C-alpha positions in Angstrom: 0.1 0.2 -0.3 1.2 3.3 -0.9 0.7 6.7 1.0 0.5 9.9 -1.0 0.9 13.1 0.9 0.4 15.3 -1.5 -3.5 15.9 -3.0 -2.1 15.9 -6.2 0.6 14.2 -8.3 3.6 16.1 -10.0 1.9 14.7 -13.2 -1.3 16.2 -13.2 -1.9 18.3 -15.5 -5.1 19.6 -14.3 -6.4 23.3 -13.5 -6.3 22.3 -10.1 -3.1 20.1 -10.3 -0.7 22.8 -12.2 -2.3 25.6 -9.1 -1.7 23.4 -7.0 2.6 22.9 -7.9 2.7 26.3 -9.0 1.5 28.1 -5.8 3.4 29.1 -3.2 2.1 26.5 0.1 3.6 27.9 2.8 2.1 31.6 2.1 -1.3 29.8 1.4 -0.7 28.2 4.6 -0.6 30.8 6.8 -3.1 32.8 5.4 -5.3 29.9 6.2 -4.6 29.6 9.7 -4.8 33.6 9.9 -8.5 33.3 8.7 -9.2 30.2 10.4 -7.9 32.4 14.1 -10.1 35.2 12.9 -12.8 32.9 13.0 -12.5 31.2 16.3 -11.6 34.3 18.2 -14.7 36.1 16.9 -16.6 33.1 19.2 -14.5 34.9 22.0 -15.4 38.6 21.2 -19.0 38.1 19.9 -20.8 37.9 23.3 -18.9 40.6 24.4 -19.9 42.9 21.3 -24.1 41.4 21.1 -24.6 42.6 24.9 -23.5 46.3 23.7 -25.0 46.1 20.4 -28.7 44.7 21.8 -28.4 41.0 20.1 -30.3 38.5 21.4 -27.8 35.5 20.1 -24.6 35.7 21.8 -23.1 34.3 18.7 -24.3 36.5 16.2 -21.0 37.9 14.9 -19.1 34.8 15.3 -22.0 33.0 12.9 -21.3 36.0 10.5 -17.8 36.2 10.8 -17.6 32.8 10.1 -19.9 32.9 6.9 -17.9 35.4 5.7 -14.8 33.5 6.3 -16.1 30.7 3.8 -17.1 33.8 1.5 -13.2 35.1 2.0 -11.3 31.8 1.3 -14.0 30.9 -1.8 -12.4 34.4 -3.3 -9.1 34.0 -2.1 -8.8 30.8 -3.7 -10.2 31.7 -7.1 -8.2 34.5 -7.3 -4.8 32.6 -7.1 -5.8 30.7 -9.8 -5.8 33.8 -12.1 -2.6 34.6 -14.4 -0.7 38.3 -14.6 -3.0 39.0 -17.6 -6.7 37.6 -15.5 -5.1 39.6 -13.0 -4.8 42.9 -14.4 -8.3 42.7 -16.0 -10.2 41.9 -12.9 -8.4 44.9 -10.9 -9.5 46.7 -13.7 -13.4 45.9 -13.6 -13.2 46.0 -9.2 -11.4 49.5 -9.8 -14.2 50.6 -12.3 -16.9 49.4 -9.8 -15.6 50.5 -6.5 -15.3 53.9 -7.9 -19.0 54.2 -9.0 -20.6 52.7 -5.9 -18.2 55.6 -4.0 -19.6 57.8 -6.4 -23.1 56.9 -5.6 -22.7 57.1 -1.6 -23.9 60.4 -1.1 -26.8 59.3 -2.6 -27.5 55.4 -1.9 -24.9 55.0 0.7 -25.5 54.0 4.6 -24.5 56.9 6.8 -22.8 56.3 9.9 -20.3 57.9 12.9 -20.7 61.0 10.7 -19.3 59.0 7.3 -20.9 58.3 4.0 -18.6 54.5 3.3 -20.8 52.0 3.2 -23.6 50.4 0.8 -26.2 48.7 2.7 -27.1 45.5 0.7 -30.3 44.3 3.5 -28.4 43.0 5.9 -25.1 43.5 4.8 -22.7 46.6 4.9 -20.9 47.0 1.4 -17.9 49.5 1.8 -16.5 49.8 -1.5 -12.8 51.4 -0.6 -12.1 48.1 0.6 -12.0 46.4 -2.4 -10.8 49.4 -4.5 -7.6 49.1 -2.4 -6.1 46.2 -3.7 -7.2 47.2 -7.5 -6.0 50.7 -7.5 -2.1 49.0 -6.4 -2.8 46.6 -9.2 -4.0 49.0 -11.8 -0.8 51.3 -10.6 1.5 48.7 -11.3 0.1 48.2 -14.6 0.3 51.4 -15.5 4.5 52.1 -14.6 5.3 48.6 -15.9 3.8 50.1 -19.5 5.4 53.5 -18.7 8.7 51.8 -18.5 8.2 50.3 -22.2 8.8 53.7 -23.4 5.5 52.5 -26.3 4.3 55.9 -25.5 1.9 55.1 -23.3 1.6 57.8 -20.6 1.2 55.0 -17.2 2.5 57.3 -14.6 0.2 59.8 -15.5 -2.8 57.1 -15.6 -1.6 56.0 -12.7 -1.5 59.3 -10.7 -5.0 60.0 -12.1 -6.6 57.0 -10.9 -4.5 57.8 -7.2 -5.9 61.1 -7.0 -9.5 59.8 -7.7 -9.4 57.6 -5.3 -8.1 60.1 -2.3 -10.6 62.6 -3.8 -13.5 60.0 -3.1 -12.2 58.8 0.2 -11.9 62.5 1.4 -15.1 63.5 0.4 -16.5 60.4 3.2 -14.7 61.6 4.8 -12.2 58.3 5.3 -8.5 59.7 6.0 -7.1 56.8 7.1 -7.7 54.6 4.1 -6.3 57.7 2.2 -3.2 57.5 4.2 -3.1 54.0 3.3 -3.6 53.4 -0.3 -1.0 56.7 -0.2 1.7 54.6 1.6 1.0 51.5 -0.6 1.1 54.0 -4.0 4.3 55.8 -2.9 5.8 52.4 -2.3 4.3 51.2 -5.6 5.7 54.2 -7.1 9.4 54.0 -5.6 9.1 50.1 -6.4 9.1 50.9 -10.4 12.4 52.4 -10.6 11.5 56.1 -10.8 14.1 59.4 -10.5 14.2 60.3 -6.8 14.0 63.4 -7.0 10.2 61.9 -7.9 10.1 59.9 -4.6 11.0 63.2 -2.7 8.4 65.2 -4.6 5.7 62.7 -3.6 6.9 62.5 -0.1 6.8 66.6 0.7 3.5 66.4 -1.2 2.1 63.6 1.3 3.4 65.9 4.3 2.0 68.9 3.1 -1.8 66.7 2.4 -1.3 65.4 6.1 -0.7 69.0 7.8 -3.8 70.3 5.8 -5.9 67.1 6.7 -4.9 67.8 10.2 -6.8 71.5 10.0 -9.2 70.7 7.5 -11.1 67.1 9.6 -12.0 68.1 12.9 -12.5 64.3 14.0 -8.4 63.8 12.7 -7.9 67.0 15.0 -9.7 65.2 18.3 -8.1 62.1 17.8 -4.3 63.6 17.8 -5.3 66.4 20.6 -6.2 63.0 22.5 -3.0 61.2 21.7 -0.8 64.1 22.8 -2.7 65.1 25.5 -4.6 62.2 27.0 -5.0 63.8 30.8 -7.1 66.4 29.4 -9.4 64.8 27.3 -11.6 61.3 27.4 -9.8 58.4 26.4 -12.2 55.6 27.9 -12.3 53.6 24.5 -7.8 53.2 24.4 -7.8 53.0 28.3 -10.0 49.6 28.4 -7.7 48.4 25.2 -4.7 48.5 26.7 -5.7 47.7 30.2 -7.4 44.4 28.4 -4.2 43.6 26.5 -2.0 44.0 29.8 -4.8 41.8 32.2 -4.0 39.3 29.8 -0.5 39.0 31.1 1.7 35.9 29.4 -0.4 33.2 29.3 -4.0 35.2 28.7 -7.4 34.2 31.1 -8.7 31.8 29.3 -10.7 31.1 26.1 -14.1 33.1 26.4 -12.9 34.7 30.4 -11.9 38.3 29.6 -13.6 40.4 31.4 -12.4 43.8 30.4 -12.8 43.4 26.9 -16.9 43.7 27.6 -15.9 47.0 28.3 -14.2 48.3 25.0 -16.8 49.4 22.8 -15.4 47.9 19.3 -13.7 44.5 20.6 -14.8 42.6 17.7 -13.7 44.9 14.9 -10.9 47.6 15.6 -10.0 46.5 19.0 -10.4 42.7 18.4 -6.5 42.0 19.1 -7.4 43.4 22.4 -9.6 40.8 23.6 -7.4 38.4 21.9 -4.6 39.7 24.3 -6.7 39.4 27.6 -7.9 36.4 26.7 -5.0 34.5 25.1 -2.2 36.5 26.4 1.0 38.0 25.0 2.2 34.4 23.7 -0.4 34.1 21.0 -0.4 37.9 20.4 3.1 37.3 19.3 2.6 34.4 17.4 -0.7 36.3 15.7 1.8 39.3 14.7 4.8 36.6 13.5 2.0 35.2 11.6 1.6 38.1 9.8 5.2 39.6 9.5 5.6 35.8 8.0 3.1 36.7 5.2 4.3 40.0 4.3 8.1 38.8 4.5 7.7 35.9 2.8 5.3 37.2 -0.2 7.9 40.2 -0.2 11.4 38.2 -1.1 8.9 36.0 -3.7 8.1 39.2 -5.1 11.6 40.8 -5.5 12.5 37.4 -7.3 10.1 37.6 -10.3 11.7 39.2 -13.5 8.1 40.8 -14.9 8.3 44.5 -13.5 4.3 44.5 -13.5 4.6 40.7 -11.3 7.2 42.5 -9.1 5.9 45.3 -8.1 2.3 45.0 -8.2 3.0 42.0 -5.6 4.6 43.7 -3.3 2.4 46.9 -3.1 -0.2 44.3 -1.8 1.7 42.7 0.6 2.5 45.9 1.3 -0.8 46.9 2.0 -1.5 44.5 4.3 1.3 44.4 6.0 0.5 48.8 6.9 -2.9 47.5 7.7 -1.6 45.0 10.2 0.3 47.7 11.7 -1.7 50.5 12.3 -4.4 48.0 14.0 -1.8 47.0 16.5 0.1 50.0 17.0 -3.6 51.5 17.7 -4.5 48.8 20.4 -1.2 49.3 21.8 -1.6 53.2 21.8 1.3 53.6 20.2 -0.9 56.3 17.5 -4.4 57.9 17.6 -7.1 55.9 17.2 -8.3 54.9 13.7 -10.8 52.6 12.8 -8.7 50.1 10.8 -9.5 46.6 11.1 -6.7 43.8 11.6 -7.0 41.3 8.8 -8.6 38.2 8.9 -9.4 38.7 12.9 -11.2 42.0 12.9 -15.1 41.1 12.4 -16.5 42.6 9.3 -17.8 41.2 5.7 -15.9 43.7 4.0 -12.9 43.9 5.2 -12.9 39.5 5.3 -14.0 39.5 1.8 -11.4 42.6 0.5 -8.4 41.0 2.1 -9.2 37.4 0.6 -9.2 39.2 -2.4 -6.1 41.3 -1.4 -4.1 38.4 -0.8 -5.9 36.2 -3.7 -4.1 38.5 -6.1 -0.8 38.5 -4.7 -0.5 34.8 -4.8 -1.8 34.2 -7.9 1.4 36.8 -9.0 3.9 35.3 -7.2 2.8 31.6 -8.5 6.0 29.9 -10.0 5.2 30.0 -14.3 8.2 29.2 -16.9 10.3 32.4 -16.8 8.2 34.0 -13.8 11.3 34.5 -12.1 14.6 36.3 -12.4 17.9 34.8 -14.5 20.0 34.8 -11.1 17.1 33.2 -8.7 16.9 30.2 -11.7 20.7 29.9 -11.5 20.7 30.0 -7.7 18.2 27.7 -7.6 19.7 25.5 -10.6 22.9 25.4 -8.5 21.2 24.1 -5.1 20.1 20.9 -7.1 22.9 19.9 -8.2 24.8 17.2 -6.4 
C-alpha cells in the first residue's frame, strides 16, 4: 500500500493540479491559519459585542464571521488561480465598479458615525473602498510597467489620475485612514517602479503637506491627534480599556471566553479585536499572531522581489505592503502607539467587507507570485539550479 502526502501528483496537468504545484503553499497555509484564527477568536469577542449592540444571540457576530470567512476563502482561492493577465483584468473591473459605487454613496450610501462609507445590501454593509485598494495598487503597477516599456503609453499620468480620483472620493466620505493607507502603498509602488529619486522626494513632500492640510481641515482628525498627545485633558475611555485588557492578559491570558475587561471595550469585535484576543490568550498568542502576519508579508515580499516581470514584481510587493501596513496600524492603535483610527486587523476583526477584500488582496498577490516558466529572475533560476546539483 502506498501513501501519498500530496493531494495532486506532479504529473497532474489539471487546473487544480497545476495551481497546487505552482502555488507557494507556505504562504497559502499561513493565510489559511489566519483566517481560521479570525473565525475562532470571533467566538470570544462576539458575546461582549452582542450585549453592547443589543443582539439576542450571543454568537451573532461569530456566525456571520464564519460565513464571511468562507466567502473570503472562496475569493482568495479563485483569485489565486488567475494568470497575470487575469489579475490585470480583474483589477480593472473591480476598480471601476468600486469607484462608481463610491461616487454614488452620497446618494444611496448608509451613513454611520458621521461618514458615508457603506452601501446597505439587505443585512450586509458593503464598503467599496476596501475592494478599491488592492485594485488601485494592481492598476498603478500595471501603468508604471507600461510606462517603462517606452511605447508612448502615459502610464505614470494614468496611475496618478487613478490614485487622485480614489483619494478625492475617500476624503469626501471622509475616510482619512484609508487615504493614508493607499497613499503609502501607492508611494511604495511608485518607488519600486524605479522612478527618479527627485520624484520620490516630491511625492513625499506632497504627502506631508497633505497630512498637515488634513489635520486642520477635518475636526475629527484634529481631535484624535489632540487626544493622543494630551490624554489627561480628554476622554480616552476606549483606548484605556483596550490597553488595560491587553495588560490583564499577561503571558498566557485569562482563558477562552474568560475576558472581563473586553466587555468594556466598545469595538472589541472590530477595531479592537486584538485587545480582546490578548486578554484571553495572552502575550504568547499575540506575538504568534504578529509573527504570522510578519511571515506572510516578508515571504511575500521575498517572492515578489524574485519575479522577472516588472508588473508582477511591483504589483505583488505593493499588495503585501498594503496588508503589512494595515496590520501595523491596527496593532499600534491597540497598543496606544499612534492616535486611534478605525482600521481593522486583517482576517481577525469582524467585518464582511474587510474579510472579503482581504481575501481578494492576498488572492491577487498569490496569483502573481505563482511559479511560471520564466516568471523568476535569471539570478534566482541560477541559484535554484545550483542548489539542485549533487
